[in-house]
C-alpha positions in Angstrom: 0.1 -0.1 -0.2 2.6 2.7 0.9 4.6 1.7 -2.2 1.7 2.1 -4.2 0.9 5.4 -2.8 4.5 6.8 -3.2 3.9 5.4 -7.0 1.0 8.1 -7.2 2.6 10.8 -5.7 5.8 10.7 -7.4 3.3 10.1 -10.8 1.5 13.3 -9.7 4.9 15.6 -9.2 6.1 14.1 -12.6 2.7 15.1 -14.2 2.7 18.9 -12.3 6.1 19.3 -13.5 5.3 18.4 -17.1 2.3 20.8 -17.1 4.4 23.8 -16.5 6.6 23.4 -19.1 6.7 25.2 -22.7 6.2 22.4 -24.9 2.9 21.5 -22.8 1.4 25.3 -22.9 2.0 24.9 -27.2 0.7 21.2 -26.9 -2.5 22.7 -25.5 -2.7 25.9 -28.4 -2.3 23.2 -30.7 -5.0 21.2 -29.5 -7.5 24.1 -29.1 -6.4 25.0 -33.0 -7.3 21.6 -34.2 -10.5 21.9 -32.3 -11.3 25.0 -33.9 -10.4 23.9 -37.2 -12.8 20.7 -36.8 -15.5 23.0 -36.3 -16.8 23.4 -40.1 -16.7 19.6 -40.6 -18.8 19.2 -37.5 -20.9 22.2 -38.5 -19.9 24.0 -35.0 -22.5 21.6 -33.8 -23.6 21.3 -30.0 -21.5 18.2 -29.4 -18.3 19.8 -30.8 -18.6 22.3 -28.3 -19.1 20.2 -25.6 -16.0 18.1 -26.9 -13.8 21.4 -25.6 -16.1 22.3 -22.8 -15.7 18.7 -21.3 -12.2 18.4 -22.0 -11.1 21.6 -20.2 -13.4 21.1 -17.5 -12.0 17.7 -16.8 -8.1 19.0 -17.2 -9.2 21.9 -14.8 -10.6 19.5 -11.9 -7.4 17.1 -12.0 -5.0 20.2 -12.3 -6.8 21.9 -9.4 -5.2 19.0 -6.9 -2.0 18.6 -8.9 -1.5 22.5 -8.0 -2.3 21.6 -4.4 -0.3 18.8 -4.1 2.9 20.5 -5.0 2.0 23.5 -3.2 1.9 21.5 0.0 5.3 20.0 -0.9 6.6 23.2 -1.4 5.4 24.6 1.4 6.7 21.9 3.9 10.2 21.9 2.1 10.4 25.7 2.9 9.1 25.3 6.3 11.7 22.6 7.1 14.4 24.7 5.9 13.2 27.7 7.8 13.4 25.5 10.6 16.6 24.6 10.3 17.8 27.9 9.7 16.0 28.9 13.2 17.6 25.9 14.8 21.5 26.9 13.7 21.1 30.4 14.4 22.3 31.1 18.0 20.2 34.2 18.3 17.0 33.0 16.9 14.0 32.1 19.3 13.7 28.6 18.9 9.7 28.7 20.0 9.2 30.0 16.8 9.9 26.6 15.3 6.4 25.7 15.9 4.8 28.8 14.6 2.4 26.9 12.5 0.8 25.3 15.7 0.0 28.5 17.2 -3.8 29.6 17.8 -4.9 32.7 15.6 -4.8 35.0 19.0 -1.1 33.8 19.8 -0.2 34.7 16.1 -1.9 38.1 16.2 0.1 38.7 19.7 3.3 37.9 17.7 2.6 39.9 14.7 2.2 42.8 17.3 5.5 42.2 19.1 7.6 41.8 15.8 5.6 45.3 14.5 6.9 46.8 17.5 10.5 45.4 17.2 10.1 46.6 13.1 9.4 49.9 14.3 12.2 50.5 16.8 14.6 49.0 14.2 13.4 51.4 11.5 14.6 54.2 13.9 18.0 52.8 14.2 18.1 52.2 10.9 17.6 55.8 10.0 20.1 56.9 12.3 22.8 54.2 11.1 21.9 55.5 7.7 22.7 59.0 8.6 26.3 58.4 10.3 27.1 56.1 7.4 26.0 59.0 5.1 28.0 61.5 7.1 31.1 58.9 7.2 31.0 58.4 3.3 30.5 62.3 3.0 33.9 63.0 4.9 35.7 60.2 3.0 34.7 61.9 -0.3 35.7 65.1 0.6 38.9 64.0 2.2 39.9 62.6 -1.4 38.9 65.5 -3.1 40.6 68.2 -0.5 37.1 69.6 0.2 36.8 68.4 3.6 36.3 71.6 5.7 33.8 73.1 3.4 31.9 69.6 2.4 31.3 68.6 6.0 30.1 71.8 7.3 27.7 71.8 4.2 26.5 67.9 5.1 26.1 69.0 8.9 23.7 72.0 8.0 21.6 70.0 5.4 21.1 66.4 7.3 20.9 67.2 10.7 18.5 64.5 11.7 17.8 61.0 10.2 14.2 62.0 9.6 15.0 65.3 7.3 17.8 62.8 5.5 15.0 60.6 4.4 12.8 63.1 3.0 
């Protein structure tokens, strides 16, 4: 039973990989063109129209499941990779490894916590950017010999990180 389900999943993976190739798109386009060309032969009958409608409905039905299967596999692989990165990072919070198991309220509270961290980090980043800009400007002026004039101008025009971001 397990070997059989492995075969089904590997077949599903192969089909979903093949369905995303350019050649598959071209084959589908040629199929539609061939169907359209047979219209005059069948007198554009309801049966002729029903053939393409039925075919596309069946393909769409199966593709939904194939796409969901691939998304599930990709998300699981991505989650495992992120879990590994969190696990090996000394400063990471290992309790975040089970994030997907948290309740909605816990996730909202955690998101608020990260929003506050981001807001604080944003202010720090602006200050850091202003300091880096001033250092680069000083170094550039030293190279060109305009140290005294340039630094005074820089100080007067960028007195705060907030002004600098405008």
